[in-house]
VMD Tcl script that draws the C-alpha trace (Angstrom):
set ca {
  {36.25 5.30 -67.42}
  {33.48 2.89 -68.20}
  {32.93 0.05 -65.81}
  {32.36 -2.45 -68.62}
  {30.07 -5.34 -67.74}
  {29.84 -4.45 -64.06}
  {26.77 -2.93 -62.53}
  {27.22 -0.23 -59.94}
  {25.31 -2.29 -57.37}
  {27.59 -5.29 -57.76}
  {30.70 -3.15 -57.52}
  {29.34 -1.42 -54.42}
  {28.73 -4.77 -52.75}
  {32.11 -6.23 -53.63}
  {34.22 -3.22 -52.60}
  {33.77 -3.96 -48.93}
  {35.20 -7.46 -49.33}
  {38.51 -6.52 -50.96}
  {41.31 -7.90 -48.77}
  {38.73 -8.61 -46.07}
  {38.91 -11.80 -44.00}
  {35.10 -12.01 -43.75}
  {34.05 -15.07 -45.77}
  {37.56 -15.26 -47.28}
  {38.35 -18.78 -48.44}
  {41.65 -18.29 -50.26}
  {44.76 -16.16 -49.74}
  {46.78 -14.71 -52.60}
  {50.47 -14.51 -51.70}
  {52.72 -12.02 -53.47}
  {56.02 -10.36 -52.60}
  {54.10 -7.28 -51.52}
  {51.68 -8.94 -49.11}
  {49.11 -11.65 -48.53}
  {45.64 -10.67 -49.69}
  {42.39 -12.19 -48.47}
  {40.24 -13.25 -51.41}
  {37.01 -15.03 -52.20}
  {36.75 -17.89 -54.67}
  {33.50 -16.76 -56.32}
  {34.93 -13.30 -56.99}
  {38.14 -14.68 -58.50}
  {36.62 -17.56 -60.44}
  {33.66 -15.70 -61.89}
  {35.75 -13.03 -63.59}
  {38.86 -14.88 -64.72}
  {39.82 -17.87 -66.83}
  {43.03 -18.39 -64.80}
  {41.69 -18.51 -61.26}
  {39.16 -21.36 -61.65}
  {41.97 -23.65 -62.82}
  {44.33 -22.52 -60.08}
  {41.63 -22.92 -57.43}
  {40.82 -26.39 -58.75}
  {44.49 -27.33 -58.29}
  {44.27 -26.03 -54.72}
  {41.30 -28.31 -54.12}
  {43.21 -31.32 -55.44}
  {46.30 -30.83 -53.28}
  {46.40 -29.53 -49.74}
  {50.09 -28.63 -49.98}
  {52.81 -28.73 -52.61}
  {55.03 -31.77 -52.79}
  {58.70 -31.47 -53.78}
  {58.90 -31.01 -57.51}
  {55.21 -30.15 -57.91}
  {53.43 -26.89 -58.56}
  {54.91 -24.16 -56.36}
  {51.71 -22.09 -56.54}
  {49.86 -24.48 -54.24}
  {49.89 -24.32 -50.45}
  {47.92 -23.93 -47.23}
  {48.28 -21.52 -44.32}
  {46.21 -22.09 -41.19}
  {43.87 -24.32 -43.17}
  {43.21 -21.66 -45.82}
  {44.42 -22.38 -49.35}
  {47.20 -20.08 -50.53}
  {47.81 -19.26 -54.17}
  {51.44 -18.19 -54.45}
  {52.05 -15.50 -57.05}
  {55.47 -14.32 -55.81}
  {56.97 -14.69 -59.29}
  {54.60 -12.02 -60.60}
  {54.96 -8.25 -60.29}
  {53.48 -7.54 -56.85}
  {51.95 -4.21 -57.81}
  {50.28 -5.81 -60.81}
  {48.92 -8.67 -58.66}
  {47.54 -6.09 -56.24}
  {46.02 -4.18 -59.17}
  {44.40 -7.33 -60.58}
  {42.85 -8.24 -57.23}
  {41.72 -4.67 -56.64}
  {40.07 -4.65 -60.07}
  {38.16 -7.85 -59.40}
  {36.50 -6.21 -56.39}
  {36.26 -2.60 -57.60}
  {36.05 -2.67 -61.43}
  {38.93 -0.21 -61.33}
  {42.58 -0.10 -60.32}
  {44.94 2.59 -59.13}
  {47.53 3.32 -61.77}
  {49.66 5.97 -60.16}
  {49.92 9.05 -58.11}
  {47.41 11.87 -58.35}
  {49.90 13.75 -60.55}
  {49.64 11.00 -63.21}
  {53.25 10.78 -64.36}
  {54.26 9.15 -67.66}
  {55.08 5.92 -65.80}
  {51.35 5.17 -65.65}
  {51.69 4.06 -69.28}
  {54.09 1.32 -68.22}
  {51.82 0.22 -65.39}
  {48.72 0.19 -67.59}
  {50.63 -1.82 -70.18}
  {51.52 -4.36 -67.46}
  {47.88 -4.45 -66.36}
  {46.79 -5.09 -69.95}
  {49.24 -8.00 -70.16}
  {47.98 -9.32 -66.79}
  {44.37 -9.07 -67.98}
  {45.28 -11.33 -70.87}
  {47.33 -13.72 -68.73}
  {44.58 -14.11 -66.12}
  {41.77 -14.07 -68.68}
  {39.92 -11.02 -67.33}
  {38.18 -9.52 -70.35}
  {36.62 -6.54 -68.54}
  {40.02 -5.56 -67.13}
  {41.61 -5.92 -70.56}
  {39.15 -3.41 -72.02}
  {39.57 -1.13 -69.01}
  {43.40 -1.24 -69.09}
  {43.44 -0.58 -72.83}
  {41.30 2.51 -72.27}
  {43.60 3.76 -69.52}
  {46.67 3.04 -71.63}
  {45.17 4.90 -74.60}
  {44.38 7.89 -72.41}
  {47.90 7.93 -70.92}
  {49.53 7.50 -74.34}
  {47.64 10.50 -75.71}
  {48.80 12.59 -72.76}
  {52.42 11.40 -72.60}
  {53.19 10.49 -76.23}
  {56.29 12.69 -76.22}
  {58.04 10.99 -73.28}
  {60.57 8.19 -73.01}
  {57.96 6.03 -71.26}
  {55.86 6.07 -74.42}
  {58.78 4.73 -76.42}
  {59.50 2.08 -73.79}
  {55.91 0.78 -73.91}
  {55.83 0.80 -77.71}
  {59.14 -1.10 -77.91}
  {57.88 -3.69 -75.49}
  {54.58 -4.05 -77.34}
  {56.30 -4.63 -80.67}
  {59.06 -6.86 -79.26}
  {56.67 -9.55 -78.10}
  {55.09 -12.43 -79.96}
  {52.06 -12.42 -77.68}
  {48.90 -11.52 -79.63}
  {47.57 -9.78 -76.50}
  {49.52 -6.71 -77.39}
  {47.94 -6.33 -80.84}
  {45.37 -3.81 -79.52}
  {48.27 -1.61 -78.46}
  {49.46 -1.37 -82.04}
  {46.37 0.69 -82.83}
  {47.35 3.34 -80.31}
}
mol new
graphics top color blue
foreach p $ca { graphics top sphere $p radius 0.5 }
foreach p [lrange $ca 0 end-1] q [lrange $ca 1 end] { graphics top cylinder $p $q radius 0.2 }
display resetview
């Protein structure tokens, strides 16, 4: 797979900081786990994270009835994404540091189509254009391999049953 806009040097440098407390200045909380993150990495590659991080700067902790995504733990801002699919959140964060994500077991079962579809939707939601292109490529590759499975039909149904224009690229598959 192509690495899109990322240079190999940048990716090599960032890999060592994925889920690393060194210089971490924000924590991403999901149902799966808490992940150490770095504001410049998140904000520079996403349209969603700069806004969310700005909200963290404005409020040190959520007040009753306010945004549930905001919080602090041990003085470190926490962005709460527990309402999101934990594996997708992990994949998004991994991508931001590695220009790649893990989409399944080494055997590459048909379910990777579903995961890559979810990653494509997340790329749109979080405004990560390089991941959107990457996920679409992975989804296309998986669809060509597993077109005759029930997972293919499941992904196609979901793509056509949504009003979100994000899924329009899938129609071309």
